C-alpha positions as CSV (number, residue, x, y, z in Angstrom):
1,M,12.0,163.4,69.7
2,T,14.3,165.4,67.4
3,A,17.6,167.2,68.1
4,T,19.7,169.5,66.0
5,K,22.9,167.8,64.7
6,R,25.8,168.4,67.0
7,E,23.6,170.2,69.6
8,W,24.2,167.3,72.1
9,R,27.9,166.7,71.5
10,G,30.1,166.7,74.6
11,L,27.1,166.2,76.8
12,V,27.1,165.4,80.5
13,V,25.0,162.4,81.6
14,L,23.7,163.2,85.1
15,V,22.4,160.1,86.9
16,A,20.0,161.5,89.5
17,G,18.4,160.0,92.6
18,T,15.2,162.1,92.1
19,P,12.8,162.6,89.1
20,W,13.1,165.8,87.0
21,D,9.4,166.7,87.4
22,G,8.0,167.4,90.8
23,N,7.6,170.1,93.5
24,M,11.0,169.7,95.1
25,Q,14.3,171.0,93.6
26,F,17.4,169.1,94.7
27,A,21.1,169.5,94.1
28,S,20.9,167.4,91.0
29,H,18.4,169.9,89.5
30,H,20.5,172.9,90.3
31,V,23.7,171.3,89.0
32,A,22.0,170.2,85.8
33,R,20.6,173.6,85.0
34,H,23.9,175.4,85.7
35,L,25.9,172.9,83.7
36,T,24.1,173.9,80.6
37,R,26.3,177.0,80.4
38,Y,29.1,174.6,79.6
39,A,27.6,171.5,78.0
40,P,24.2,169.9,77.2
41,V,22.9,167.6,79.9
42,L,21.0,164.3,79.8
43,Y,19.3,164.0,83.2
44,V,18.7,160.3,84.0
45,E,15.8,159.6,86.4
46,P,15.9,156.7,88.8
47,P,14.7,153.4,87.3
48,Q,11.0,152.8,87.9
49,S,9.0,149.6,87.5
50,P,5.7,149.6,85.6
51,V,3.9,149.4,88.9
52,A,5.8,152.4,90.3
53,R,5.0,154.4,87.1
54,W,1.4,153.5,87.3
55,R,1.2,154.6,90.9
56,R,2.8,158.0,90.0
57,G,0.2,158.5,87.3
58,D,2.7,158.0,84.5
59,R,0.8,155.5,82.3
60,R,2.4,155.9,78.9
61,N,4.8,153.2,77.7
62,L,5.0,151.5,81.1
63,V,7.7,149.0,80.1
64,R,9.8,151.3,77.9
65,S,12.4,153.9,78.7
66,R,11.9,157.2,76.9
67,C,13.9,160.4,76.4
68,R,12.5,163.9,75.9
69,V,13.9,167.4,75.7
70,V,12.5,169.5,78.6
71,E,14.5,172.7,78.4
72,P,17.2,174.2,76.2
73,R,20.2,171.9,76.4
74,I,18.5,169.5,78.9
75,A,17.0,166.2,78.0
76,V,15.5,163.7,80.5
77,L,15.7,160.0,80.3
78,K,12.9,158.1,82.1
79,L,14.3,154.7,82.8
80,A,12.0,151.6,82.7
81,A,12.9,148.8,85.1
82,P,11.7,145.4,86.2
83,P,9.9,145.2,89.6
84,H,12.1,146.0,92.6
85,P,15.1,147.3,90.6
86,S,17.2,148.0,93.8
87,H,16.9,144.4,95.0
88,P,20.4,142.8,95.0
89,V,19.2,139.9,92.9
90,I,17.3,142.1,90.3
91,S,19.7,145.0,90.1
92,P,22.2,143.4,87.6
93,F,19.3,142.7,85.2
94,A,17.9,146.2,85.7
95,R,21.4,147.7,85.1
96,R,21.7,146.0,81.7
97,I,18.3,147.5,80.7
98,A,19.4,150.9,81.9
99,H,22.7,150.8,80.0
100,F,20.9,149.9,76.8
101,A,18.4,152.7,77.3
102,L,21.1,155.2,77.9
103,R,23.1,154.3,74.8
104,R,19.9,154.5,72.7
105,A,19.1,157.9,74.2
106,V,22.6,159.3,73.4
107,R,22.2,158.0,69.8
108,S,18.8,159.5,69.4
109,L,20.3,162.9,70.4
110,D,23.1,162.4,68.0
111,G,25.4,163.1,70.9
112,D,28.6,161.9,72.4
113,V,29.4,161.9,76.1
114,Q,32.1,163.9,77.9
115,A,31.1,162.7,81.4
116,V,28.8,160.4,83.3
117,M,28.2,162.0,86.7
118,T,26.2,159.9,89.2
119,F,24.3,161.2,92.2
120,A,22.7,157.8,92.6
121,P,25.4,155.2,93.1
122,A,22.9,152.3,93.0
123,T,22.3,153.0,89.4
124,R,25.7,151.9,88.1
125,M,26.1,153.7,84.8
126,F,29.8,154.1,84.5
127,G,31.2,152.8,81.2
128,A,27.7,152.6,79.6
129,C,28.2,155.1,76.8
130,G,31.8,155.6,75.9
131,E,32.2,158.6,78.2
132,R,35.6,160.3,78.7
133,I,35.3,160.8,82.5
134,D,33.3,159.2,85.3
135,V,32.3,161.3,88.3
136,Y,30.8,160.2,91.6
137,Y,29.0,163.1,93.2
138,A,28.7,162.2,96.8
139,K,25.8,164.3,98.2
140,D,24.8,162.0,101.1
141,D,26.1,159.2,103.3
142,F,23.7,156.5,102.1
143,S,25.3,153.8,104.2
144,A,24.0,155.7,107.2
145,A,20.5,156.1,105.9
146,G,18.9,152.8,107.1
147,D,15.9,154.5,108.7
148,L,15.3,156.6,105.5
149,L,16.0,154.0,102.8
150,G,14.7,150.8,104.4
151,R,16.0,147.3,103.9
152,Y,18.2,148.0,100.9
153,S,20.4,150.6,102.6
154,G,23.3,148.2,103.0
155,H,23.2,147.4,99.3
156,I,23.3,151.1,98.5
157,G,26.2,151.6,100.9
158,A,28.2,149.0,98.9
159,A,27.2,150.8,95.7
160,E,28.7,154.0,97.1
161,E,32.0,152.2,97.6
162,W,31.9,150.8,94.1
163,A,31.1,154.3,92.6
164,A,34.0,156.0,94.4
165,S,36.5,153.3,93.5
166,H,35.5,153.3,89.8
167,A,35.3,157.1,89.4
168,D,37.9,159.3,87.8
169,L,36.8,162.0,90.1
170,V,34.9,162.0,93.4
171,V,33.0,165.2,94.4
172,A,32.0,165.7,98.0
173,H,29.5,168.3,99.2
174,S,30.1,168.4,102.9
175,P,33.2,168.4,105.2
176,T,32.1,165.0,106.6
177,L,32.0,163.5,103.1
178,M,35.4,165.0,102.3
179,E,36.7,163.0,105.3
180,R,34.9,159.8,104.3
181,W,36.3,159.8,100.7
182,E,39.7,161.4,101.4
183,V,41.6,158.4,100.0
184,Y,40.2,159.4,96.6
185,T,41.3,163.1,96.9
186,P,37.8,164.4,96.4
187,L,36.8,167.8,95.0
188,F,34.9,169.9,97.6
189,I,31.7,171.4,96.1
190,P,29.2,172.4,98.8
191,N,25.6,173.0,98.1
192,G,24.8,176.4,96.8
193,V,21.8,178.7,96.2
194,D,20.2,180.6,93.3
195,P,20.0,184.1,94.8
196,A,17.8,185.5,92.1
197,A,15.1,183.0,92.9
198,F,14.6,184.6,96.4
199,E,15.3,188.3,95.7
200,E,11.6,189.2,95.4
201,V,10.4,187.2,98.5
202,D,8.9,190.3,100.1
203,A,6.9,191.2,97.0
204,A,5.6,187.6,96.5
205,P,1.9,186.9,96.7
206,L,0.8,186.0,100.2
207,P,-0.1,182.3,100.5
208,S,-3.8,181.7,100.9
209,D,-3.6,178.7,103.2
210,V,-1.5,180.0,106.0
211,T,-3.6,181.1,109.0
212,L,-1.0,181.5,111.7
213,P,-0.4,184.9,113.3
214,R,3.1,186.5,113.0
215,P,5.8,186.1,113.9
216,I,6.1,182.7,112.2
217,V,8.9,180.2,112.7
218,G,9.2,178.1,109.5
219,F,10.6,174.8,108.5
220,V,10.7,174.1,104.7
221,G,11.7,170.6,103.9
222,H,10.8,166.9,104.2
223,M,9.2,165.7,107.4
224,S,11.4,162.7,107.9
225,N,13.3,160.8,110.5
226,R,16.1,163.3,110.1
227,V,14.1,166.0,112.0
228,D,14.6,166.4,115.7
229,L,10.9,166.5,116.8
230,S,11.9,167.7,120.3
231,I,13.0,170.9,118.8
232,L,9.7,171.5,117.0
233,R,7.9,170.7,120.2
234,A,10.0,173.2,122.2
235,I,9.2,175.9,119.7
236,A,5.5,175.2,119.7
237,A,5.5,175.0,123.5
238,S,7.0,178.5,123.6
239,G,3.8,179.8,122.0
240,R,5.3,180.8,118.7
241,S,3.6,180.1,115.5
242,L,5.2,177.1,113.7
243,L,4.7,176.6,110.0
244,I,5.9,173.4,108.2
245,V,6.1,173.4,104.4
246,G,7.0,170.2,102.6
247,P,6.2,166.6,101.9
248,R,6.4,163.6,104.2
249,Q,9.1,160.9,103.7
250,S,7.4,157.6,103.2
251,T,9.2,156.1,106.2
252,F,7.9,158.9,108.5
253,S,4.7,158.2,110.4
254,V,2.4,161.2,110.8
255,E,1.3,159.7,114.2
256,R,4.6,160.7,115.6
257,I,3.6,164.4,115.4
258,A,-0.1,164.1,116.1
259,D,0.3,165.9,119.4
260,L,2.3,168.7,117.6
261,L,-0.2,169.2,114.8
262,A,-3.1,169.3,117.4
263,R,-1.7,172.6,118.7
264,P,-3.5,175.7,117.4
265,N,-0.1,177.5,116.8
266,V,1.2,174.7,114.5
267,Q,0.3,174.3,110.8
268,W,1.5,171.9,108.2
269,V,0.6,173.0,104.6
270,G,2.2,170.0,102.8
271,V,4.3,170.0,99.7
272,K,4.3,173.1,97.5
273,P,5.8,173.8,94.1
274,Y,9.4,175.2,94.2
275,D,8.2,178.3,92.4
276,D,5.8,179.0,95.3
277,L,8.4,178.9,98.0
278,P,8.9,182.7,97.9
279,S,5.3,183.2,99.0
280,Y,5.8,181.0,102.1
281,L,9.1,182.5,102.9
282,R,7.5,185.9,102.8
283,V,5.4,185.0,105.9
284,I,8.3,183.2,107.7
285,D,10.2,185.4,110.1
286,V,12.8,182.8,111.2
287,G,13.9,179.8,109.1
288,I,14.9,176.7,111.0
289,V,17.1,173.6,110.2
290,P,16.2,171.3,113.1
291,Y,18.1,168.1,112.2
292,D,19.2,165.6,114.8
293,D,22.8,164.5,115.3
294,S,22.8,161.4,113.2
295,A,25.6,160.1,110.9
296,F,23.4,160.8,107.8
297,N,22.8,164.4,108.9
298,R,26.4,165.1,109.8
299,A,27.3,164.2,106.2
300,S,24.5,166.4,104.7
301,F,24.5,170.1,103.5
302,P,21.0,171.3,103.9
303,L,19.9,173.5,100.9
304,K,17.4,175.4,103.1
305,T,20.2,177.1,105.1
306,L,21.3,179.2,102.2
307,E,17.8,179.5,100.8
308,Y,16.6,181.1,104.0
309,L,19.5,183.5,103.9
310,A,18.9,184.4,100.2
311,A,15.4,185.3,101.2
312,G,16.8,187.6,103.9
313,R,15.5,185.5,106.8
314,P,17.4,184.8,110.0
315,V,18.3,181.2,110.5
316,V,18.6,178.9,113.5
317,A,20.2,175.5,112.9
318,T,21.6,172.6,114.7
319,G,25.4,172.3,114.7
320,L,25.9,170.2,111.6
321,P,29.5,170.3,110.2
322,A,28.2,172.0,107.0
323,V,26.6,174.7,109.1
324,H,29.8,175.3,111.1
325,W,31.7,175.3,107.8
326,L,29.7,178.3,106.6
327,G,31.4,180.2,109.4
328,T,28.9,183.0,109.9
329,D,27.0,184.5,112.8
330,L,24.1,185.1,110.4
331,V,23.2,181.5,111.4
332,R,22.5,180.9,115.0
333,I,23.5,177.4,116.2
334,A,21.9,175.4,119.0
335,D,21.4,171.7,119.6
336,D,19.4,171.4,122.9
337,P,15.7,171.9,122.3
338,D,15.4,174.7,124.9
339,A,18.5,176.4,123.6
340,F,17.2,176.2,120.1
341,A,13.9,177.7,121.1
342,G,15.9,180.5,122.9
343,A,17.9,181.1,119.7
344,V,14.6,181.4,117.8
345,E,13.5,184.1,120.3
346,A,16.7,186.0,119.8
347,A,16.3,185.8,116.0
348,I,12.7,187.1,116.3
349,A,13.9,190.0,118.4
350,E,16.5,190.8,115.8
351,G,13.8,191.3,113.3
352,V,13.8,191.4,109.5
353,D,15.1,194.9,108.9
354,D,16.8,196.1,105.7
355,A,20.3,196.0,107.1
356,H,20.1,192.4,108.2
357,I,18.3,191.4,105.0
358,R,21.1,192.9,102.9
359,A,23.8,191.1,105.0
360,R,22.1,187.7,104.6
361,R,21.6,188.1,100.9
362,E,25.1,189.3,100.3
363,F,26.4,186.2,102.2
364,A,24.1,183.9,100.1
365,R,25.4,185.5,96.8
366,D,28.9,184.4,97.8
367,H,27.6,180.8,97.8
368,S,25.8,180.7,94.4
369,W,25.2,177.5,92.4
370,A,26.8,179.4,89.4
371,A,30.2,179.5,91.2
372,R,29.9,176.0,92.5
373,V,29.2,174.5,89.1
374,R,32.0,176.6,87.5
375,S,34.5,174.6,89.6
376,L,32.8,171.4,88.7
377,A,32.8,172.2,84.9
378,T,36.6,173.0,85.1
379,A,37.3,169.7,86.9
380,I,35.6,167.6,84.3
381,G,37.1,169.3,81.3
382,L,34.2,171.3,80.0
383,P,35.0,174.4,77.9
384,E,34.4,177.9,79.1
385,P,31.0,179.2,77.8
386,D,31.0,181.4,74.7
387,D,28.5,184.0,73.7
388,R,26.1,181.4,72.4
389,S,25.9,179.6,75.7
390,I,22.8,179.8,77.9
391,D,23.5,182.0,80.8
392,R,21.4,181.3,83.9
């Protein structure tokens, strides 16, 4: 790997909880890309053991970390780790390996580091590379995610506390997380949306694998223990077509929805590339956010809410604090399954006409990732972009 001298000076190390490559795009991906207007970014993937790499089909240099440039001003560091790197006994050893790999990657880029920003508190990277500022980007309440993360959730909850207490700046992306970390005077940066990615939804190619009749109610996201299945069942029982687009969380058993998938008006097409989402949103008449009232969900800010709106689609969501914070009647809110199904009917009756599409898209444009990241860049001391910066 080669890099132009000084190209990587003042970089931001973004310690992510998700790999760079893949079908899903998370907040860490959006933040990384928009930060490149202000500074180069080194995106650090979660540590993976040789066994985990092999299972993912990544069979090169199984026991070594490696760094590669993937886009202008974005490099990705793939961290090697011993088996079970999140285990409380193994994690200190894994951390030393990760710190060494990060310092080597920065040297190979001929860079220096303005900030280390961690989305993944269990990967403790603060102080590893002489950075000027440490940032904990609190995007979830991991301490409340036992049914999603399994037996190490308590360990990760403790890592959250460590990250917040050792950071120079805490960023919170939901009202609930603002309350949780209020002692650290957090900076509020909600999730955003890239409006341009969804402007041409109605001209996108029709997906070849959707066989449901219109109108279609769509859920785009992980099938996981976060989802209120009683809401999906109520929609299906109403006779409306229900389309599910997205992967399955490893802790979620498909058997839980066997009865739902057996219905002729329900279809699950699985995970799709992010760039293909406009095609699926084209055939969706109502986008839904059917999350249950759990502590983890109350701390979340579902990306899909704004993405549906950017696509011009009506939205029905459960009453999460982040949804209420949006403060718009463009999103119908209902928590009871029957009330949710009724709100879906009202949204279908409203239709997808030009006036409503414009209103939803204008609202989404006011919540762009570009504006969100501008606030973040200012807070961590990044210079304003000049004419040579990459504008996205």
